[in-house]
N, C-alpha and C positions, 0 to 999 in steps of 0.2 A: 749759825750753828747747824742748821739743817744740812748744809753742804758737808760739814765735818762728819755728821752722823752718817750720811750717805757714803762717804769715803771709808769710814770705819766698818760699816756693814759690807761694803765691797771687799775690803781686806779680809773680812771673816769668810766670805764665800770663796775667795781665791785660796786662802790657807787651807780650808777644809777640802777643797777640790784637789789641791796639790798633795796634801797628806794622804788622801784616799788613793791617788795615783801612785804614790810611792809604795803604799802598802800592797797595791795590786801588782806592781812591777817587781818588788823585792829589792832589798838593799844592794845586792850584788850587781844589779844592772847599772850601767853608766847613766842611763836616762833617769833612773830613780835617784841616784846620788845628786844629779843636777837639780832635780825637783826639790829634793830634801834641803839643799843649801839655799835654794831660792826661797823656800819657806822660812828658813832661819832669818834671812835678810828681810823679808816682808814683815815677819813678826817683830824684829828689832825696830824697824821703822814705825810700825803700828803702835808699839808700846811707847816709843818716843813721842809720837804724835799725841797719844792720849795723855801722857805726863805733862806735855807742854801746853795743851789747849783746854780741854774741858775740866780736868781735875783741879788746877789751881783756883778756878772760879768756884767750883763746888766746895773746896776746902775753905775758901773765904766765906762763903755763905754758911758753912757749918759752924763758924765761930759764934753765931747767934742762934743756931738751930741744933739743939742737943740730939734730936732724933736723926737728923741728917748726919751729924758727926758720928754717931754710933754706927750707922749704916756704912759710912765711908771707911771707918776703921775695920769693919768686918770685910768689906770689899777689898781694901788694901792688903789685908792679911791673905785673903784668898788669891789675889793676883800675885803676890810674892811667892806663894806656894806653887801656883800654876807655872809662873815664869821659871822657877827653879827646875821643876819637873821637865818642862819642855826644853829648856836650854841644856840641861844635863843629857837629855836624849840626843840633841844635836851634837853635843861634844862627844858622846859615846860613839856615835856612828860616823865620825870623821873618817874612820878606817872601817874596812869590812868586818863583819861579824857573822856569827851563825844565823841562818835564816830563821830558825825556830825562835831564838831569843829576840831577834829583831821583830818578828811578828807579834810576840807578846808585848814588847816595849811600845811598838807603834800603836797597838790597840789601846794601851793605857793613855798615850798621848792624845789619840783621837777622842777617847772618852773624856779626858780632862778638858780638852778644848771644846768639845761638843757640849759639855755641861755649862760652859760659860758663854759661848758664842751665841748671840742672837742675831739672826739675819733679818 
C-alpha cells in the first residue's frame, strides 16, 4: 500500500506543477495546451487507480465501521464535485478561449485541486 500512496502523491505533484505551468504559459500557447491535456490524462489515470485500489478496501471496512462510512460518503461527494469541476474545465478548453476567462477558470481549478491534494 505504501508504494501506491507514493505513486498517488507523485501524481499530485505532477498535476499541480503542470497546471501551474499552464497558468503561467496561458492557454493560447501550444506548450500550454500540451501540458493541459497531459494533466487531463494523468488525472484520469490517477482517479482510476484510486477507484480500483484503495477505495474498494475502505468501502469494505466501512460496512462494519459507521464513522468510516460517513467519512467516505463525504469524501466521495467531494471527489465527485471536484472531478466534475476539473473535467468541465478540460472540456471547455479543448479549444482556445479568452485569456482573462481562462485565468479565472484555471485559478478555480488550482484552488479546488489544491484544497484536496496532499503531497
